[in-house]
N, C-alpha and C positions, 0 to 999 in steps of 0.2 A: 599546544593544544588545539585540538578544532573546535569551533563552534558549533554547534548543531543546529539546526533550523525550529522553529517554535509548532505547536502542534500548526495555529493558526497558519501560520507559515507554509507549513506543507500544503492546506486545504488550498489555500491561497494558489498555490503554485498548479498543483492539480486541476482547480476548477478552470484558470486559462485555460488549459487544454480538455475541458468540453468533462470532467469527471467529477462528482459527485460522491461528498464523503460518506459511505453508509451504504449508499448503491451500486456504485462502481467499484470500491474498495474500503479498506477499514485500514484504521489506524490502530494496533496492537489487539485487535480485537476478534471477532469471531462471525459469521456470514448472519444478519438478522435478517428478520420478514420485509425489512426496507426494501431490499437487491429487487433491481431493477429486474432481473429475471430468474430461472428455477436454478444459474448455474454456479457457484461456488465465488467468494467473492476474492481478491487478490489483495491480501495486506502486507502491511508495510510495516518496521520499527526498526528500533536504534537497540541492538543488542550487543553489549561491552568493545564501544568505539569503532562498530560496523552496522551497516546497516543491510538489512534483511530482508526478500518480500517470500511469501510462504502463500497457501493453497488455504483460504478461510473459510472452514465448515463450520455446520454450525455447535459443531461440539468437541474440533481440536485442529487444530494449526498443521499440516502437513508440506513436503515437499519445499523445503527452505533453500532459497538460494542466498547469496552472502556476495553482498558487492561493498567496494571501498567510501562510498562514499550517498549520502543523499539521493544525491545527482542523477547517479550510474542506476539507484534504484527505484528512481520514478520514472527514469524514460523505460523504463522494463513495463512502470505496468501501464505507461501510457501504449508501450507497444504493442502490446498482449490487449489494449483496446480498441486499438486500430489496425490489427492485422497488418 
């Protein structure tokens, strides 16, 4: 059984890479008015033992990508923001 990181650990890991929850990404949520710009946020969530990222719009989640681990999903988010 794989241990999953806590919400606090996810926030801390991404903060260490310069990303702020609610402004740069969301954990399991949708885009809010706190986002840094007008674009959609990237979301991250654990689902059925896998991690997935998605485009978080104001009313829906689209563009799911599946990852074998939290670190793979987190690296994807970091790369998306750092180009």
